[in-house]
N, C-alpha and C positions, 0 to 999 in steps of 0.2 A: 708837487705834494710833498709834504714833510713825511720822512721815514720811508720813502719809497726808493731810495737809492740802493745800490747793491750792497753797500756795507750795512745800511739799516736792516735789510731783509736778512742778512747772514746773522747779525746780532740777535735779531727777533728769534730766528730758528734755533740758534744755539741756547738761547735763554729757554725756549720751549722744550728743547731736548733735555736740558738739564733740569728743568722743574717737573716735567711730565714723563717723558719718554724713559729716560734713565731710571726713575724710581719705579715705573710700572714693569720695566725689564728686570729690574734688581729684585723686586718683591714677586713679580707674577710668574716668572719662569720657574723658581722652585716650587710655587704652589701648583702650577700645572703639572709639573713632573710627579710631584706626590699624588696628585689627583688621578693622573693616568695609571700610577702605580696601584692605587686603590681600586680603580675599575678593573684592572687586570687581575689583581688578588680576588676581587669579587667573582669574576668569571671562572677562576681556578676553583674557588671554594663552593660555587653553586651546587655541584654534586654532592658535597657534604651536607649542605643546608637543607637540600631537598632530596629526600631518599626517592628511589625508584617507585615506591608506593604511596607517597604522600598525596593527599586528595588535593585536587585543583580547585579552580573556581566553579562553584555550584551551578551557576547560571550563566548562559551566554548572552543575556540582555545587556545593553549598554550600561543600565543602572547597576548591574553587578561587575562589569569590567571596568568602569570608570573609577571606583575607589581604588581598585588595585593599581590602576595607572597612576593615580595621585599618590599612593604610597610608594610606588616606584621613583617617581620624580622627586618625592620628598627625601627618599633615601639618597639620591644623587645629590640633592642640595646638602645633606648631611656630610657626605664625603667631600664635597667641595669646600664647605666650611670648615671641616676638619683640617684639610690641606692648607687653607689660609691661616688657620689658627696655629697650626704646627710651624709654618714657614714665615708668618708676618707677625702676627699678634704676640706669640710667645717670645721670639727674639727682641722685638721691640720693647715689650714690657720688662724683659730681663735686662737689657741695656739701660732702660730709663731708670728702673727701680735700684740697680746697682750703682748708678751715678757715673757711668762711664762717658757721658757727654760733658762737654766743657762746663756747662751750668747745670747742677742737680736741679730736679723739679721741685717746686715748692709745695705740691700736693700730688697725691696718687692719681693714676689715669682713671678716666670715667669708667664706671662699673658697667656700662651697657653691654660691653662684650661678654662679661661674665654672666649677666643676667640672660642674655640671648643664648649662650651656650647651655646654661641650666634649663632654659625652657626648650631648646632643641633636644637635650638628653632626655627630658621627662616625656615630650611628645614621641621620640623615637621609641622609648620603652614601651609605650602604650601601643605603638604601630606594630612592633615585633609581637606583642601579645595577640594582637587581632590577627595577624598573618599566621600565626600557628595555631590559634584556638578559635578563631571566628571563620576565617575564609576556608570554604569546603565543609565546614561543620555547622549547620544553621541551628539556630536556638530552637526553631519549630520546623518540622517537616510537614509541608502541605501534601495533602493526599486527595485533592479534588481537581477536577478538570476546570479550565477557564469558563466562566459563565455557566456553572452547573445549573441546570433547570430541573424543575419538577412539573408533574402534570397538574393542571388546575382541577380542582375537585369541587363540584357544585359551583356556588358563586363566590368562593373564597379567592381572594388575590394572592398572588405569589408572595411568599414571605422574603424578607431581606436575604441577600446571600450570606451574610454572617450568621444570622439565626438558623438558617437552613442548614448550613454546614456543621454548626454545633449540634443541632438536633438529630442529624444523621451521623454524627461522630465521624466526620471526615477530616479531622485534624487530630494529630497525636504528637506528643512531646518526643524531641530526639534525645539522644544520650547526652547532649551537651546543653541541658537546659539551664545550667548556672553560668554559662559563658557570658551571656548578656549582662546580668547584674555585676559579675566580677569586672567586665570590661568597663561599664559605667563608672563603678567604684575607682577603678584605676584612673580613668580620665578625669574624675572629679579630684582625685588625690594629687594628680599632676598639675591641675589648675590652681589648687590650693597651695601647692609648693611653689609655683612660679609666682602667684600673687604674694605669698608670705615673704618670699625672698626679696622681691622688689620692695615691699612694705617695710621690711625689717632690715634693709641693707646697712643701715648705720650701726647696727648690732653685730654684723657678721663681716667685718672688713677683710678677714682673711680669704673670703671667697673670691675676692678680685685681686689679689696680690700677684707677685711676679711668678709664683709657682703653679697656681691653679690653671692657667692656659695649658700648661705642659701635661696636665691631667685630663682637662676637658677634651684635647684633641684626640688622644687614643681611644678614650671612651666613645666619643662620638662617632669616630672612623670605624670602631667595632660595630656598633649599632647600625651604622649606614651600610657596612658590608653585609649584615645579616638581612636588612630590609631589602637592598637591592638584589642580593642573590635569592632571597625567598621569592620576591615579586617576580623576578625572571624566571625562576624554575618552576612555579606553579602555573605558568601560562599554559596555553595549549597550541601554540604554533608548531607545526609539523613540517618538515623539509624531507622530500622523498628524493631518493637517488636510485637509478636503475643500472643494472649491470648485465652485460650479455654473457653468453656462455665463455668467451674468453676472459672475462673479468674486466673489460673495458666498460667505459660510461655508456649507457643506452638511455638517451632521452626519451624515446619513444615508450619504452617499457615504464619509466617513471611517469610520464604523462598519462598512460593508460591507467596505471593504478590510481593515480590522482583522481582521474575522472570517475572511476569506479567508486573510490571513497567518497567523492562529492555527491554522487546520486544516492549512495547509502545513507549519508548522514547530513545533507544540507537541503533536501527537498522536503516540501510539505507532504503529509500523509496523503498517499494516493491509493486507489483501488477500492471498488465498491463491495465486491464479494470477498476477496482476500487482500491481504496486504502486498502491495507492490513494492519491491526493495524492502525498506523498513520505515518505520515511523519517526525515526530520528531526523530531525530538522534543525538542530541547534549547533551544528559544527560551522562556525563563521567561515565565509568564503576565502577571507583574507589569511585564514589559519593554515592553508595548504599552499606549499611553495615547492619548487624544485631546485636542486643544486645547479647553479649556473655553470655553463660550459666554458672552459678556458681557465689557465692558471691565474691571469690577472683579475678575471671577474671573481673567482673564488677569494683571492686575497682582499679584494675590495669589499666583498661581502662579510669577510671576517672581521675587517677593521670598523665597518659601520656597526657591526652586531656589538661592538664594545660599548657603544653609546646609546643604543636603542633597545627597546624591549626585545628580548630574544626570542627564538623559536627552540624551545628546550627539547623538542622532540626530533629525532632523526631516524628515518626508515631507509634501510638498505634492502632492495629486492633485487635477486639475481636469478636468472633462468639458467638451469643446468642442461647439460647434454642429454640427460636421460629424460627430459621434459618436466622435471620437478621444479618447483619454485622455492627458493630459500629466502625467508624474510627475517630480518633482524631488526629490532627497534631499541634505540637508545634513548635516555632521559638525562640530559644535562651531562652526556658523556658516559654515563653508567648503563650497562646493559639491563634492559627491562624485561625483554622476552625475545624468543627466537622459535622458528618453526620451520620444518621442511614439508612442503605441501606436495603431494602426490595425487594422482587420480584415485588411488586405492585409499587414500586418507579420508575422502569424503563419504561414502565411495561412489564414484561414477560408474556407469555400466561399461562393460568391456565391448566396445564396438569392433565388429569384424570388418575386413577390408571391404566387404561389399556395401556397407552402410556407413563407413567412415566419412564419406563425403557429405552426410546429413548433418555434420557439426554445425554449430553456430558460426557465422561468418561476421560477426560484428566488428572484430578486430583484425582477424586474419583469415586468409583464403583456407578453404577446405582441403584436406590432404588429397593427394592424388590416389588413384586406385592401387590398392596393395600397400599403402603406407601405414604406419602405426597411427592409432586414434590421436587425434589432436584436440586436446582439452586446454588450449592456451587461454581461451576466453574465460572458461570456467575456473581455472586455477587462478587468474588474475582477480576474479571476483572474490575468490577465497582469500586472497592476499589482502584485499581491501576490508573483507570482514574481520580478518585477524587483526588488522590495525585498529579498527573501529572498536572491537571488544576489548582490546589492549587499553585504548584511551578511555573507554567507558568504566573501567573499574577505578579510574581516578577522578572522572568528571561525572557528577550525578546527572546532569542534564542531558548527557548522551545515554546514559543507562534507562532514563525514563521513557525513551522512545522504542526500546528493544522489545517491548511486550513480554517482558519477564525473562528473555534469553540471557543465558550466562556463558554459553560455549560458542566459540566462533564457527566451529564445524556445523552446528545446527543452524545458525543464520546463514552461512554460505549455502548450505543445502536448500534451505527455505527460498533464498533469493533466486538460485539458479532454477529451482523447479517452477516458480511462479513468474520467471521472466518470460514475457511474450516473444522475445527473440530467440529464445532457447528452443532448439529443435528436437529435444528429447521426445520419445513416445509417451502416450498417456501412462502406460505401465511403468516406464522408467521414472516419470515424475512422481507417480504414486509411491514407488519404492524409495525414492529420494526423500520424499517427505516423511515416509514411516521411519526412515534412518534419523532424519532430523528430530522427530519426536522421541525416539528411543535415545538419541544422544543427549538430549536436554528436554526433559518432560515439562519444564517451566517455560518453553517457548510456546506461548499461547497462539501466536500467529501461525507457527508450524502446525499446530493442532487444528486450527480453523481450515488452513489450506488442505490439510490431509482429509478432513471430514467433507470439504467441498469436492475434492477429486473423487472420493469414494462414492458420495451419494447424490451429488447435484444433478446428475442426468440419469437418475434411476427411472426406470419405468414400472417399478413395483410399488404398490401402495403401502405394504409393510416397511419396505426400506426407507421410503419417504418419511413415514412415522417415526422410525428409528433415527433418521437424519435430525428430525425436529427434537426429539428427546436429547439426543447428544448435544445439539446446539444449545438447548436450555441449560443443561448440566454445565456446559463449559462456560456459559454466561454467568453462572452462579458462583464458579470459582475463580473467574478472572477478577483480580482485586480492584476495587473502586478508588484508584489512585491516580496520580499525575502520569501522564503518558499512556494510559490504558484506554482512554475514551475513544480514540480513533478505532480501536479493536472492538470495544463494546458496541460501537455504532454499527459496525460491520456485522457482528453477531445478531444484533437486533434486526438488521435489514435481511440477513440470511433466515433468520427465524420467522419474519414476517412472511417471506416467499415460501417457505416450508409449511407454514400453517394454512397459507392459501391453497397450496397444492393438496394438503390433507383433506381440506373441505371439498375441493374440486374433485377428488378422487371419488367420492360418493356420487352415485348417479343421481341426476336431477330429476325428480319424478313429478308427474302432473298432479298426483293426489297428495300434494303437500299439505301439511296441517295448516289450516286456516285460522286458527284461534289467535285472537289478539293478545292473549296472556300466554307466556311461556310456560304452560303447565306440562308440556311435552318433555321438559328436562326431567321430570320426575317419573313419567310413564314410559316404561321400557318394556311393557308386556307385548307390544307389536314391534316387528322389525322396522316398520317405517317411523315409529317414535323413537326407537333406539338409535337408529341412524340419524335422525333430525337432532337427538341430543348430542351426538357426537360431533355432528357438523357445527352446532352452536358452540360447543366448546372450543372447536378449532378456530372458528371465526372470532370468537372473543378473545382468544389467544393472539390471533393476528392483530385484532384491533388494539389489543394492549401494546403491542410492540409499535404499531403505527403511531399510536399516541404519543410514546416516548420519543420517537423520531421527529414527528411533526412539531411537538412543543420545543424540543431541543433546538431545531434549526429556525424556529421563530424567534429565538433570542439573538439579537444582533451581536452580543458578545461572543456568542459561540460561532457565529459565522466569520467574526474576525480572527477568532482563534484557530480555525481550520478552514481557510478560504478555499483551497483546492478540493479538499474532501467535501465540502459543502456544494462546491460547484459541480461535482460529479454526482452527488447524491441527492441533490434536491429534487430534480425531476423524477427519479426513481421512487423516492419516498411519497411525494405527492400523488403520483399515479398509483402507487401501490395501496395507499390509504383509500384512495377512491375505489379501487378494486374490492376492498373489503366490503364496502358499502354495496356495491353492485352485486357481489355474490350473495350478500345477505338478502337484498331485494329480490333476488331471483328465486330464492328458496323459501322465504317466510313473508308472511304478511304483516307480522307486527314490526315496527320500527326498531332499528339496532340504535342503542344508546351508545354513542361514542364518547370518548374522553378527551376529544381535542376540538378546537374551534375550526370553523370553516376557514378555507384559505382567504387570507386577507391581504389586501394590497400593502406592499412594503415600500417605503420611499427609498430604501437603499437597494432594492431588488433590481439587478441588471437583467438583461436577457438571459434567460435560462440556457445552459449547455445541454443539449439533448444528446445524451450519450446512447450508444447502441442498446444498452440495457434498458434505458428509459423508453426507447422505441419499442423494444420487444415487450415490456410491461404494458405499454399503451395498446399494443395489438391484443394482448390477452384481455385488457379491460374493455376494448371495443366489442370484442366477441361476446363478452358477457352483457354489455349494453344492448346487443342486438335483441336478445331474448325478452327484454323487459321495456323495449321501447316501443312507440307507436308502429303499427304494422307497416305503414308506408316508409318507415325509416330503416327497416331491418336489413333489407338487401344493400342499402347504402352504407350502413355500418360494417357489414361483412365486407364490402369491397373496400372500404376505408382501412379496415384491419389488415387485409391481404396486401394493400399497398404499403402500408407502414412495415408489414413483416418483410416485404420485398427488400427493404433497405437493410435488414440486418442478416438475412439468410446467406449472403455471401461468405459470412464468417462461419466456419464449420462448426464451432461449438453451439452457436445458435441454431443452425439448421438442423443438427442431430437433436439438440434439446427440444426443439418444437415438435419432434416426432412422437415424444413420449409425454410432453406436457400436458397434464390433465385439463388445463384452460382450453387447449385446442382439440380436445377429443371429439366434440361435435363436428368439427371440421373434416373428419376422417369418415364421417357416416352421413351418407346421402338422406337416410330416412329421418335423422335428427335434424337436419337443415330444412328439410321439407316440413317438419313439424313446427319449426319456428317461423318459417316464411308463410305457412298456411295454418295457423293454429286452430285448434278447436277448444272451445271453452271448457275449462276445468269444472267439475260439478260443484257448484256452490262457491266457486272461487275463481276470480278472474285476475290475471295479472295486472299489477299497477302499471300504467303507462307513465314512463319517465321521459325527461329530456335527454338529448344526447350529452353525455357528460364529457366535459374537457376540462381538465385541471388547469388552473390559472398558470402554473409555471410552464406549461407547454402548449397553451391554447393557440398562441400565434404560430408555433412551428408545426402542429399536428392537426390542426382543424381544418385542413384543406377539404374542399368538397370536389369529388370526382364525378365528371359529367355523365359517365356510362356505367352505372352500378350493374353488377352481375345479378341478373333476375333469377336463374334457376339453380337449384340445389346441385345438380351435377357440374355446372360451371364453377360454382364456388369451391366444391370439393376438389375438382380437377386443378384449379388454379393452386390451391393449398398444396396438393400433393406434388405439382410441379416446382413449387418453392422449397420444399422440405425433402423430397424424395430423390434418390439416385435414379438415373435413367434406366428404363427397361429396354430389352432388346427391341429393335426398331421393326424387324421383319421375322418371318417364320424361321428363316435359316439362321438367324442371329441367336436362337434359343440355346441354352448352354449344351443340350445333347447333340448339336450339330457343330459345335464350335471347331473342333479338330478336323472335321472332314468337309467343312463348308467349300473350300475351293474346288476339291475333287468332285463334290456333288454338282456344283454349278457348272463344271467343265462338261458335265454330261447333260446339259440343258435342263436341269431340275432347278426351278426358282420358287416354287410354292408347294404347298401341301398336296394338291391334286397331282402335280406332276410326280411328286415323290411317290405317291400311292401307285401310279401307273407303272413306273419304271423300278419298282422295289424288288422285283424278282432277280434281277442280275447284280444288284449293289453289292451283295456280300461277296460275290466272286470277284468283281471288278475293284473294290476297295480293299480286299483282303481283310475283312471283318467278319465276326460271327453272325449267324443267323438271329441270335438273341438281341444283338445290337440293332439289326434291321427291324426285328420285332418291335422293339421299344419305339423306334422311330415311327413305326405305322401306328402305334397307340397314340402317340402325340399328335400325329397328322390326323387321324380320326378325331380326337378331341378337338383339334383346331377347326376342322370342317364343320363340326356340329355346332361349336360356340359361335361361328360365324353367321349361323341361321337363326340364332335366338337372341332376345334382348340381353345386354344393351347394344351389341354390335349391329344387330339387324335394322335398328332404327336409323342408321346413317347409310340408307339404301342407295342414295344419289351419290355418295363419296366412297368409292372402293378403297381408297388409300386409308380413310379414317377408319373404315371397318377393319381393314387388315391390322392397324395399329392397336385398336381396342382388342381385338382378338388375341393377337400376339401378347399383349400385356396381361390378358386373362389367363391365357395358358401358362405364361411364366409365373403367375401368382399361384395358380393351382399346383404347379410343380414344386414350388417353395412350401406348399402344404402337403406335400406327398400325395397329391392326386393327379397322377400324370397320365391318367387313362380315362376314357369315358365310362367304362364299368366301375372303376374305383370312385368316381365322382357320383354316380347314380347309387351306388351302395351307401356311400356316406349321406346322401340326401334322404335315403329311406330311414336310416337311424335317427337323423335329426328331425324327421317330420313331426314327430310327437313333441318335440321341444319348441315348435314354432320357428325353426331355423335361426333362433337368436344365438344359440352357442355357435353354430356354424358360421355365421356372419362375423361374430366376434373373433373366432379364430382366423378368419381370412383378413380381418382388419389389423390383427396383431402381426400376420405375416406380411402385410402390405406396408407397414410403418416406414421401413427404410427406403421403400420404393415409389417411384411416381406412377402408381397404378391405382385407379379408383375401384372400390369394392361395390359391386352392384347393390341396389336396394333390395328389400325383402320381396318386393313385388316382381322383379326381375328374376331373382333367384328361384322363385316358385315356378317359373316358366322352364326351369332346368329339370324340375322333376318329371319322370316319366308319366304318361297320361294313364297308364294302367294302374 
């Protein structure tokens, strides 16, 4: 084959090297060196181009980050072209134009390089303006939530989103309203300049002579340095490095703070009643990184950062020997902020050695007995809160989810107090939230959590009404702007529950008004009408909140905007809205006019997540349904409610809350359950029979049919008390008065009340106790022996163990009511006889709320009265 000999191959390679490789090396090496110098200069000057307080990208969406990325790479192209222009085009033009070649050119070089340079300079000037005056400073500030919906009124359709927002004044101009017209004008002027120069090139020959490339190169390089430095510096990449007590690298500490910051700023809004963590969800996951371990890895990372979008933020977290945490944060090498975090800074309670082991163990083990309080986990949460608040002052999209908070201490205290893994006592949580509100009264999430801690489990009607009033006032002052809607939804959900409780506190009477017209709202001359008017107002307030929530979540755009919050809240809202109707049907004969549509099938509706709170609300609703359902369904509904309640009572907050929940009041009273199971027709007004109500969102999960419903009132009340109450003493000697001496008493063969009475003469001497103590024991024994012979204990005549258990529980209850002897009990019964025993039973029911003891019905208690 021709040209395949070694000589031919060598000649071909020499020609290729002379014609291609040598020119590329000759021209390319200087260009690459200049380009690398410009990149290094960019990195050095970034701290000057972006101050520590410069605003960053306003949104974390790809549509907002992509333009900045394009500007960054455009700036890199400007630097590369400036390097080529300085090292290739300018020398070439100078040599050719000065005639240093053997044959001078007959015509000037093509003006395309000059035109391209002018276009690059004009475009770079516009980009610099945009980076400084557009990015981070929007021409319009949106103050509405995604998919903001309003209630349907009458037969009107929903108005368009744009018109609705304009009518509700949910948009307001920002301070930079003129930036958009100015930017558009500059872009237009740049385009006119480029087109004009190209069109009038023949009249401006001097723009492409041998000198102009030397002017274009430094101008374009300067603009490129500004663009690249600014685009790198306003990014939100954060690298975290941890240091141990000796100053060495601590990868575990850095990873822990990174994880805490991720949960604070990258998770979707969560928490139905209060805000869990924060509502910030816009910190990109790829924005958080750690300093690599090893010198070679660090050098490689530094080299790569010269050519890629940088992580301008660096946080150094160091734990000190005194237990404090020092956090410093730099932006582009310039110190932005620093803080020393101690337990007293927040402030956290001073744990003694006896309860130090109760600390949270999420990251670290609990301290040994006698060690100093270990607040490692809490201080790391505070460090993450400090970093988040520092970033939020520069990035609007982070600030939008902080619910108005501006102080990192307030956010840290709120997160610690609402963290489910935190083992602080209720008093400590309440104190921490009070300090969070005091530290930053603009932190609305902390205010909601504080109100919830103070009033949620209240057993007082006035406090519940105060809770509803405070929630309504907080809802009024929470601004209707971007980032606040998750908090407003929680406020409405809490207000819905509070209004329902307010209505449930009023006793349900048999002589309810039966008028089909709501004239009772105006007639307050009789107590029944006054109460009815108050109940109507409370239920209408609950219905209003239910309407807002139901309509809001019916909008697919809202469900897409807050997927996790909707997933948690959907079942609760659906069931609570149904509970409003049930409570109205139970009290009034006229139909409630609601402001939302019935639950309808949604094509995108997945299987609902049945949270514990949803199950709890379902149990409340089923109890209400029992009173207005067909007679043969009532015991079934009570049983179903108790089975649902059994799923949530293992959680302490639900178990204790059910004791004072007005929706479960009738489950603590045998007489009320009997009245529901065996109703007597009200005069002129019969309850309307309705079907078993099962909300669509929870129908499949909570509509189970239980084969063996509880038929009797004592069984229903006993089951409820066993689910919600603490255990009572199991036998006679387990009563509190015998606790200290039980072992000694049993050693003498005494195991019951009768034996105690028989051998009481020598107990004072043998046990070295006073005769007053023995006398008190005898009073309790007499009370026990007598109660064992009267209802309800005597009904279990064939089961002695059951009689003993019931009698012990009754004695324990009477002792809690300060009736620890038979004379005291009979004296109290004589005083209450004129009141029909209603107040006496109410007193016993209040004393029995925390305990698994059933208060006897009025018929049984009448048997306790002396016959004379």
